N, C-alpha and C positions, 0 to 999 in steps of 0.2 A: 465376223472375219474382217471387213473393210468397210471403213466408210470414209472416202473422200471428198472435202468439199475444195472444188478447185475453181480457182478465177482464170483471169488472163494471163496471157504470157508473151514475152518480148525475146529474139532470139539472143543466147549469147555462144560467144565462141569457148572451144575446149582449152584448157589448160594444166597439163601434169606437173605435178612437182615432187620430184625424189627427196626424199628427206635422210641424209645420211644417218648412221649408228650413234654420229656423237651429239644430233641434236633432238634425239630418242629419250625418253626419261624410262630408265627399266624399273620391271616390277621389285628389283634390288633397292635401287635408289629410294622408290616410293615408299617400303614399308621399314629399311632402316632408323628414318627418322626416329621414328615412333616406337622402336625396339619392337615391333611386330614380327620382324624376318624369321626369328626362331620357331615362333609357332607356326608361321604361314607354313616353312620349310616342313615343318613335322607333317603339316597335312598333304602337302602338294609338292613333296621332294623332287620327284621325276618329272612335275610339270612345271616348273618354275620358268625356266627357258622359253615356254610356251610364250608369253609375254616382252620376254627379252632379249629378241629378237639377234639371233647366231651372227650377227654380221651380216644381214641382209638390207636392203633398200626398204623403204616404207612407201606405197604409194598413195599421193592424197589426191581425191576425184572432185572437180569443184561441184557446186551447186547453186543453181540460183533459187532464191528468196522472191515468191510470187507473194505479195500484199500478207506476209506472216501467215499463210494460209497451204502453201505449197510449194517443195522444194524440188525440182527439176536437173538431173545432170545428162551430160549426153554421152550416147555411146554410138556404136557404128555397128551395122550386121552386113556380110557378104562381100564379095571380090567381083569390083572394088567395092569399097565400104560404101554403105548408104547410112546416113547420119539419123539419129530419133534419139527425142527428149522425153527420158520416161522417169519413173518414180520409184526410188530405191527405197522398198516397202519389207519392212520385216514384222508386218503383220500377215504373209501372204508368201507361198514357197512358188508361182507361178510365174513365168518369165513370157510375156507374148507383146506384140505391137500389132497395130492394125493391118490388115493386109487389099491387096486389089481386088479379092472377092468379095470382101465387105462393101456393102452395098447400103448400111444403115446411115441416117445422117449424123451419125456421133464419125462415124468414118471420114465421111465425105470432107472434113474441113482438117482434117490431119493429114499428116505423113503416112504413106500406106509402103509398105515392103513392097519392092518389085523384084520377086522370085525368079525371074527370066534374064533379069540382068547381072545374076552372079552366077558365077563360073562353081563356084564352092556349094550351093544349095541342093538341098536333097531331101524331097519329100518323103513322107509315111504315110499311111492309111489309120493314125489314130487321131480320133477326136477326142473331143472333151468339152467340160461345162462348167461356169463357173458363174454363182449369184455373191453378188458384193450389196452391201447395205443401199449402194446410189446406183445399183442397176445389173445386168448380166450380159454376158459376153459367152458365146460358142466359137470353137475354133478346132483347126488342127494341128499336130504336132509337127513340126521339120526341124531341119538341123541344116546350121551353116556357121560358117566363123563370126567371133561375137568377140569386140573390144570394147574394153573400160579401159580408157586410157591406154598406158604400155601393158594392161593384162590382157592375152590373149587367149580366146578358148576356143579352138577348131571342133568342127564338127558339133558344136554345142546343140542339143536340141531345146527348143522354144515352141512357144504357140503364133499361130496367125489366126487372127480373128477374122471369122466371117458372116459374123452376126452381133450385134451389139442393142441392147435398148438399156433407156436411163442414164447414158453417157453425153446427152447431147449437149453442146458448149463448155465439154471439159478441156483442158488444154495440153493435154501429155499425148505422146504417140503411143505410148505402153506402159507396160509397169514387171518392173524387174525385181521379184520377190525375192527376198534375203530371209526367210523363215527354214525350218528345218524340213529334209526330204520329205520325211512320213506326212507334212502338211499338202504337199504337190497333189492337185486334184488331177494334173495332167499325166502323172506318173513321170515324168522326165525329169532326169537330175537338174537341179538348181544348178546354176553357173559358179555361185561359190563354193561349192561341192565339188564340181568338177575341177574347177582352177585348185583347188586344196588337194585334192587327190592326185594331179599331174604336176605336184610342184610348184606351180606357179604361184602360189602363194606360200610365203615362207613358214607364217604363224598364222593358226585356224582362229583369226580374231578382225572383224571389223568395227568402226566407229564411225560416229555422227557428232559436230558440230555444227548448230543449227543457227543462224545468225537472227538478232532481232533486228525492228523497227525495218524491216525491208533492207537491211545494209546487204552489201555485198560482202562472200568470205564463208560462206556456208560450205563444208567437206563432207565428203565421205572417205574415209580410210582405211583401207586394204594390208594384212598384214603386221600389224600394231598399231602403239598410238602414240601420238605427239603430244608431248607433256604441255606444251602452250598455248594449249584451246582448254586446257579447265586450271585452277587452282586448288588446294590442297590436297586429300589423298583421296584414291577410287577408293570407294567404297562397296566391295563384292557380295550380290546376291546370290544364291543358288535359283533356280528354276523352281516356279512351282509345281509343273507338270513336265515329265521327260518329251522333249522335241518338240518345245514351243516358247517363244520369248514373254513369258508371262514371269511372275513372281507374284509371292504371299505380301500381302500388304495389312499392316496391322489394326491401321486405323485410319481415318480422315478427320479434323480436326480445325477449330476457330476457335480462338479465344477461347483456348482450352479447353473447350468442351467437344466432343465426340460429336460429329452431326453425321456419318454413314461410315460404313465397314466397322462397325461397334464391335464383333466377333471375329474379326479376320475375313478377309476374302482376296478375290485373284484381280491382279492389275496386269493387262498386256501391255509393254512398255513396243508402243507400235506408231513407226517413221512414215506408216502410210495414212494417218488418221489426224485432222485436222487438231481437233477437240479433244476436250474430257469428257467421256461420257459415261454413264452410269444407269441403275435403275430409275426410272421414270419418278417413283417419289420421292427417293433422296434428292434427285437433281432439282426437283421443284422447292425442295426445302431450301437448299442452298442458295437459288434463286430470290427466297424470300428472306432468307438470312442476310443477304446482300443489297435488299434493297432493290432487285431489279423487277421490272413490269413485261409481261409480254407483249411484242407485236408483231403482227405476222408470224414467222417462224422462231425468231429470236426475242431473248429477252433485254431490254434495254436500260441503262443505269446513265444518270448526269456525268458528262464527260467533267462537272467541276468536282465528283467525289470521288474519283478514280484512284487520286494518292492519297486516301485516308481510308480505302476498304481494307479490311484485315488480309493478312495472307491466310489462305488456307493451307494445310500442312496435312502432308500425305506421309505416314510412320511406316516405314520398309524396311523389313528386316532387323528393328529396332531402331534405325535410326530416320531422324525427321528431316523431310524436305519440304521447304514452306515455300509455297507460288503465290508472290503478291500480289493484290489487285492490278497493277500495271502489267501485271503478264498475262491474268487471264481474263481482263478486258482489253478487246478490240474497237477499232471505229469501222462504220463500215461508208460505203462509198460519198454518203453524204455529210459524213463527219460525226456520225452519230456514234455512241458507245455501246456496247454491246458484249453479253458475258460470252465465255465459251464452252460453257457447261451444256449439255446437252445430254437426251435420253439416248440409251442405246439401242438401236432400231430392232436387235435380236430379242425373242423372248427368252430368259433365261430361268434355270430352276433356282439356281445360287446367284448370289450377289457377286457381280462383275464388273471392275472397271476396267477404261480404256485409258490409258497415260499416251497421248498426241503429242503433236509438234508444241503445242502450249507448254508441256511440264518439260520438254528436252529443248524449248530454248533454254531454258533455266538451267538444264542439269547437262553436260556431255554425258555420253551414254557408250559403253563397248559391252561390244557383245561376243561371248569368248565361247567358241565352240569347244575348244580343247578341254573346258575345263566346265562345260554347259551351266555358265552365269554369267550374271549382266555386272557391268560396274558403273558406277554414278559417281560423277562430282561436278561441283561447280562449275560452270561455265565462265568464262571470262569475259 
């Protein structure tokens, strides 16, 4: 489900940008350059406009890069609006924030929703719980007005946490899930689906650009794709399973040698996970191959060799997606270099990987609900 590695946060102000149609690269323009349009039209004729924006604007919402480990965006809840900083998470479908009822240490230092101050608040008797790789939370389902920039969802169901464990020291006020409705443990309609159903989002698409080296400029965009955030063509990958942002991965290679996923495997494309996670044995094999040595909870390499480390190539739907050493190595607070490969904390019967922000900083990602597919392209 989720494995979030979260560090400190500094506040930032919200800025919403509306991108006119003339600034948006359509699917037709993307495909015509390589004479692929006719084949695409045969397979997706009635859905082509889902990506080409029938004259509507594109909403781009800013995210803050926290140490290349976490990307947070501002939203508001209630009337008058109360501001929260949340993780936009493709790995889960539930949306929740801390509440005044939560007395757990994790809630004490974060912003909590004050329901009595909102004139549009509505309570329910529904409760739910979620177990993440990094902790658990219990909450109650409530309703109120939620705003993501200029997108407004009235009477939006979401969760208020009443108890949490394992999240002490985290730096977010909640999680906004962007996975399919069938993944919602609270059984509440996800905000993207509600906005889509009400026509607030003209195209059933959202996309992520995650900046590198702690730079500003990270965004999540709703309603389509702005071509300025990637180069080359978008490669479209069908989903591995219905109702989940996972894809079929052919193999993982290094120096032309298969090092994992030799018989094909599932890979979850997850904006709520900082690292690249997989089975313990295979992750340890990668650590050994790049000369990483364990120290505490991390594996370290000499910073002097980072630029000479081989790229690790993830082959998805026949397309190679190399991740170079400078992308899969990060520095800790002392300036020491560690790898971003980590064991999957859940015990799975089949090989499965999670391609988190390490991968998504290299590749711009488009989540197309209209066609149940993910688009990947080289990020700028």
